[in-house]
C-alpha positions in Angstrom: -104.4 -131.1 -164.2 -102.9 -134.2 -162.3 -99.7 -131.5 -161.8 -101.8 -128.7 -160.3 -103.5 -131.7 -157.7 -100.5 -132.8 -156.5 -99.0 -129.4 -155.7 -102.0 -128.3 -154.4 -102.0 -132.0 -152.0 -98.6 -131.6 -151.3 -99.3 -127.5 -149.8 -102.3 -129.1 -147.9 -100.1 -132.0 -146.6 -97.0 -129.2 -145.8 -99.8 -127.0 -144.2 -101.3 -129.5 -142.3 -97.9 -130.7 -141.3 -96.7 -127.7 -140.2 -100.0 -127.1 -138.5 -99.4 -130.3 -136.7 -95.9 -129.3 -135.4 -97.0 -125.8 -134.0 -99.8 -127.4 -132.2 -97.4 -130.0 -130.7 -94.5 -127.4 -129.8 -97.4 -125.4 -128.3 -98.5 -127.9 -126.1 -95.0 -128.5 -125.2 -94.4 -125.2 -124.1 -97.7 -125.0 -122.4 -96.9 -128.6 -120.6 -93.2 -127.0 -119.9 -95.0 -123.8 -118.1 -97.8 -125.7 -116.3 -94.6 -128.0 -114.8 -92.9 -124.8 -113.8 -96.3 -123.4 -112.2 -96.7 -127.1 -110.5 -92.9 -126.6 -108.9 -93.6 -123.2 -107.9 -96.7 -124.2 -106.0 -95.4 -127.2 -104.6 -92.6 -125.1 -103.3 -94.8 -122.3 -101.9 -97.2 -125.0 -100.4 -94.2 -126.3 -98.7 -93.3 -123.1 -97.6 -96.6 -122.3 -96.3 -97.0 -125.8 -94.4 -93.6 -125.3 -93.0 -94.3 -121.4 -91.7 -97.6 -123.0 -90.1 -95.5 -125.7 -88.4 -93.3 -123.2 -86.9 -96.2 -121.3 -85.8 -97.9 -124.1 -83.8 -94.7 -124.7 -82.4 -93.8 -121.6 -81.3 -97.9 -121.5 -80.1 -97.1 -124.6 -78.0 -93.8 -123.6 -76.3 -95.5 -119.9 -75.7 -98.4 -122.1 -74.1 -95.9 -124.4 -72.3 -93.9 -121.6 -70.7 -97.1 -119.8 -69.8 -98.7 -122.8 -68.1 -95.4 -123.1 -66.1 -95.1 -119.6 -65.2 -98.7 -120.1 -63.7 -97.4 -123.3 -62.2 -94.6 -121.2 -60.1 -97.3 -118.6 -59.2 -99.6 -121.5 -57.7 -96.8 -122.8 -55.9 -95.7 -119.8 -54.2 -99.3 -118.2 -53.6 -99.6 -121.8 -51.8 -96.3 -121.9 -49.8 -96.8 -118.3 -48.5 -100.5 -119.2 -47.6 -99.0 -121.8 -45.4 -96.3 -119.6 -44.1 -98.5 -117.3 -43.1 -101.1 -120.0 -41.7 -98.2 -121.1 -39.2 -97.0 -118.4 -38.2 -100.7 -117.0 -37.7 -101.3 -120.2 -35.6 -98.0 -120.1 -33.2 
């Protein structure tokens, strides 16, 4: 009977050890996948931030160019108005 109990206990201990090792392996694999996912997420977020930054820079550049064109057009109209005014009063 003692031999049977020790075999049963040994088997139970082996099963528990295997289950613990398997659980650790699964946890390590999950952590590895999670780390990989996190790295991908960080890379994706960095790309998105960089893309948004480029878009903001492009829009700011377009705004500055439009404002410069409008300023030149305004200056041209003012100069033409002054010239018409001086020609008219001669």
